[in-house]
C-alpha positions in Angstrom: 27.8 29.5 6.2 30.5 29.7 8.9 31.0 25.9 9.4 33.4 23.7 7.6 31.5 21.5 5.1 31.4 17.8 5.7 32.5 15.9 2.6 29.7 14.3 0.7 29.5 10.6 1.3 26.4 8.9 -0.2 25.3 5.7 1.3 25.3 3.5 -1.8 24.9 0.1 -0.2 21.9 -0.7 2.0 21.7 1.5 5.1 21.6 0.0 8.6 18.4 0.3 8.7 18.3 4.1 8.7 21.3 6.4 8.3 21.0 10.2 8.4 23.7 12.5 7.3 24.0 16.3 7.2 25.8 17.8 4.2 26.7 21.2 2.9 27.1 21.0 -0.9 28.5 24.1 -2.6 28.7 22.9 -6.2 26.9 19.6 -6.8 27.2 15.9 -6.7 28.0 13.4 -9.5 25.2 11.0 -10.3 25.1 8.0 -7.8 22.9 5.0 -7.8 21.9 3.9 -4.3 20.1 0.8 -3.1 18.3 2.9 -0.5 15.2 5.0 -0.4 16.2 8.6 0.3 14.4 11.4 2.1 16.1 14.8 1.9 15.2 17.9 3.8 16.6 21.0 2.0 17.4 23.4 4.8 19.0 26.2 2.7 20.0 26.9 -0.9 18.7 25.4 -4.2 19.7 22.7 -6.6 18.7 20.9 -9.8 18.5 17.1 -9.3 19.4 15.2 -12.4 19.1 11.5 -13.0 17.0 8.7 -14.5 13.9 10.8 -14.0 15.1 14.0 -15.9 15.7 17.3 -14.1 13.9 18.5 -11.0 14.6 21.9 -9.2 14.4 21.8 -5.3 14.9 24.7 -2.9 15.0 25.5 0.8 11.9 24.1 2.6 11.4 21.2 0.3 11.1 17.6 1.5 12.4 15.3 -1.4 11.8 11.6 -1.6 13.8 9.3 -4.0 12.9 5.7 -4.9 15.5 3.0 -4.3 17.8 2.1 -7.2 17.4 5.5 -8.8 20.5 7.3 -10.2 20.6 10.9 -9.0 23.1 13.7 -9.0 22.8 17.4 -8.5 24.0 20.8 -9.6 23.9 23.5 -6.9 22.2 26.7 -7.9 23.2 28.1 -4.5 25.1 26.3 -1.9 22.8 23.6 -0.4 22.5 22.6 3.2 20.7 19.3 3.3 19.9 16.4 5.6 19.6 13.1 3.9 18.0 10.0 5.4 18.9 6.7 3.8 16.3 4.0 4.4 17.2 0.3 4.0 14.6 -1.3 1.6 14.5 -4.5 3.5 13.7 -2.6 6.7 10.9 -0.7 4.9 9.5 -3.9 3.5 9.5 -5.6 7.0 7.9 -2.4 8.5 5.1 -2.6 5.8 4.5 -6.3 6.4 4.4 -5.7 10.2 2.1 -2.8 10.1 -0.3 -4.3 7.4 -0.6 -7.9 8.3 -3.3 -8.4 5.6 -0.7 -7.5 3.0 1.0 -10.8 3.6 3.3 -11.6 0.6 6.8 -12.6 0.3 9.4 -9.8 0.7 10.3 -9.6 -3.0 6.6 -9.2 -3.9 6.2 -6.4 -1.4 9.3 -4.7 -2.6 8.2 -4.9 -6.3 4.9 -3.4 -5.4 6.5 -0.7 -3.3 8.8 0.3 -6.2 5.9 0.1 -8.6 3.7 2.5 -6.7 6.4 4.9 -5.4 7.2 7.6 -8.0 10.9 8.1 -8.9 11.1 11.5 -7.3 8.6 13.4 -5.2 9.3 16.9 -4.0 6.9 18.5 -1.4 7.3 22.2 -0.5 6.7 22.5 3.2 5.0 25.5 4.9 6.9 27.2 7.7 4.8 25.3 10.3 5.4 21.9 8.5 9.2 22.6 8.2 9.3 23.4 11.9 7.7 20.1 12.7 9.9 18.0 10.4 13.3 19.6 11.2 13.7 18.4 14.7 13.0 14.8 13.6 16.0 15.0 11.2 18.2 16.7 13.8 17.5 14.0 16.3 18.8 11.3 13.9 22.1 12.8 12.8 25.0 10.8 14.1 
């Protein structure tokens, strides 16, 4: 890549309500535990994610979702170009309660249920068409 890499700076404390950062990671990242839910779009390269969940290999074209409170690091198999969206858990809980009024519980109960049903890590390989639809959404949020 011809651009100068941005230093990796994970959002460990809760995001405001959504933060989206663009990274180029040549070697890997030490394990970090974040309060946020994370959605990562792997634009180029490949890596092994390592953490509480074991080891998971991701590559260009994958959309990766990580549960809040999960410790995760990586080892780059090839330099990785990734966009990471950090989602504040309180924001997600409020969105759930607002969009599903029948699911009226206190915030803590909604959060516990959300963490219970969301898997630790989910990796979805996108088709070229899906990747083309998702990529502009991430580019529009990078600050």
